[in-house]
Legacy VTK file of the C-alpha trace (Angstrom):
# vtk DataFile Version 3.0
C-alpha trace
ASCII
DATASET POLYDATA
POINTS 102 float
47.662 174.190 -21.985
47.879 177.178 -23.551
49.771 176.437 -26.186
51.993 174.801 -29.127
55.369 176.642 -29.936
56.645 175.652 -33.323
60.293 177.193 -34.462
60.880 178.335 -36.996
65.082 179.825 -38.042
64.967 183.207 -38.692
65.291 186.617 -36.621
63.349 188.760 -35.860
65.022 191.794 -37.457
64.689 189.715 -40.787
62.721 191.109 -44.144
60.149 190.412 -46.062
62.994 189.765 -48.790
64.904 188.492 -46.547
62.432 184.924 -46.171
62.744 185.097 -49.502
65.785 183.079 -49.911
65.528 179.046 -50.558
66.204 178.034 -46.777
64.192 180.564 -45.783
61.767 178.932 -47.635
62.277 175.433 -47.178
62.134 176.287 -43.010
58.748 177.596 -43.671
57.558 175.076 -45.323
58.802 172.895 -42.601
56.966 174.994 -39.992
53.617 175.128 -42.363
53.459 171.134 -42.281
53.708 171.056 -38.988
51.154 173.674 -37.821
49.245 171.985 -40.106
49.466 168.983 -38.445
48.670 169.917 -35.267
46.227 172.160 -35.849
44.672 168.642 -37.453
45.635 166.961 -33.767
44.277 169.709 -31.821
41.342 171.222 -33.668
43.642 174.143 -33.796
41.855 177.129 -37.020
43.959 178.176 -39.365
43.894 182.016 -38.998
46.544 184.246 -37.626
44.264 185.477 -34.807
44.662 189.331 -33.448
46.171 190.188 -29.773
41.755 190.693 -29.613
41.038 187.459 -30.225
43.772 185.813 -28.441
42.944 188.133 -25.284
39.495 186.243 -26.009
40.634 182.192 -25.692
39.876 182.136 -29.346
42.066 179.462 -30.845
44.229 180.038 -34.370
47.860 181.177 -34.761
49.725 183.116 -33.542
53.626 185.113 -33.253
55.511 185.225 -29.963
55.435 189.076 -29.667
51.037 188.476 -29.970
51.863 187.196 -26.878
54.535 188.645 -24.845
52.009 191.961 -26.090
48.978 190.170 -25.295
49.781 188.306 -21.526
53.674 191.013 -20.547
55.037 188.360 -20.030
57.916 187.991 -22.070
59.422 190.603 -24.171
59.752 188.846 -27.649
59.371 190.367 -30.928
60.164 187.820 -32.982
58.732 186.191 -35.510
59.152 189.854 -36.275
56.891 192.336 -38.937
59.095 190.877 -42.477
57.224 187.528 -41.842
55.351 186.425 -44.999
51.934 185.466 -42.830
49.592 185.303 -45.808
51.704 183.166 -47.216
52.717 181.133 -43.539
48.887 180.956 -42.927
48.262 180.011 -47.051
51.003 177.280 -47.043
49.524 175.666 -43.756
45.624 175.754 -45.088
47.271 173.666 -48.471
49.001 171.269 -45.885
45.975 170.050 -43.417
43.891 169.926 -46.952
46.712 167.601 -48.267
46.755 165.907 -44.221
43.411 165.340 -44.665
42.906 163.664 -47.769
45.019 161.165 -47.251
LINES 1 103
102 0 1 2 3 4 5 6 7 8 9 10 11 12 13 14 15 16 17 18 19 20 21 22 23 24 25 26 27 28 29 30 31 32 33 34 35 36 37 38 39 40 41 42 43 44 45 46 47 48 49 50 51 52 53 54 55 56 57 58 59 60 61 62 63 64 65 66 67 68 69 70 71 72 73 74 75 76 77 78 79 80 81 82 83 84 85 86 87 88 89 90 91 92 93 94 95 96 97 98 99 100 101
């Protein structure tokens, strides 16, 4: 009711460089496609929200750590500071555009 959760194989301690190995890139691509499908199905804008936007109930994409910081009901830190948010959001946008044109 409040969100859709996508699991990406990785660790919160993973560095930006570690997100660039072949396995992590494949995981990111799969997650980007899944997020694009959900964004179309549920009219979710493909934007990485700030904590303030999340707190205000705006629709978009957030990390688990943000939900923990805003709602104070867990202590999750994933996907971590090394997560490639720019690449991820761009990938979701690309997959969404491809699916919209199908």
